[in-house]
N, C-alpha and C positions, 0 to 999 in steps of 0.2 A: 504494500500500500504506500503510495507516495502522495504526500500532501504538500501543496505549495502554499506557503503562508503569504498572504497579500502584504503589500507595503503598509506600514503603520503610519498614521498621521499623528505625529508627535506634537504636542502643544509646545510652543517655544519656551525654553528654559529661561531665557532672558530676552528682552527686546533688542539688545545690541548684538545677538549672536545668531542671526538667521542662517548664515553659511554653515555653521556646525550642524544645524538641524537638517539641512539639505543633504549633507554628507551621510548622516545617520540614516535618514530615510532611504537613500540610494543603496546603502548596504543591506537594509532589511528587504529590499525587493528581491534580492538574490537568494534568500534563505529557502532551503528545500529540506524538509524533514521526512525521513523514511522510517516506517515501522515494519519490523519483520514479525510475521505471525506464524504460529505453528498450525498444524492440521485442524485443531479445534478452534482456530481463530483467536487464540490467546496471544498477547503481546510477548514476544521473546526478546526483542532488542529494539533500540531506537538509534538512529544514526543521522548524521547531517550529510546529505549528498552535495549540497552547495552551502558553504558557510557564509555567515553574516560578516565575518572578519573579526568577531569578538567571541572568544571561547566561553565566557560567562553567559553571554546572550544565547549562544547556541545550546549550552547546557540547559538553560531555562526553557528554551523553546522545546527541547526534547522532553523535559520533565512535564511541561504543561500539555504537550501533545499526548503523551502517555496517559496522564491523568484524565484528560478529556475523552480519549478513546475508551478508557475503562468505564466511562459512564454510558457507553453505547453509541456515541456519536460516530457516524460513518460518512456523512456528507461533508464535502469541503467547506461549504458556506457555514454550516453549523460548527465545524471544527474551528474555522477562523474566528467566529463569534465567541467561542469558548476560550481559545488560546490568547486572543488579542489583549484582554485586560491584564493577564499575567505578564505578557511581554511589555506592555506599556508601563506597568509598575516597575519592572526590572530596569527598563530604559530610563525612567524618571529617577529611580534611586541612583543609578550610575551617573547620570548628569549632575545630580545634587552632590554626590561625592566629589566629582571633578571640580565643581564650583567652589567647594570648601578648601581645596588644595591651593 
């Protein structure tokens, strides 16, 4: 099963940093999460076929995709709707940490 996660529309972290947001959004467009299933359609593994460029974000995407899939979601649109809030939260947390540095 291959799920392509749509580009996320991140709210600007700061009014003076729109270029950073564009770069982050462009990275997210390339993310491709794959779930490997066994014969009984149980999840065996999750992998990133096309990375976002950020290992932590990729890990969060995999974890969120697995969690959503375990609820029975199989359609791509429903999967995006389930995964998107978790990815947005991760991205916002990461941006907040970078602003504190």
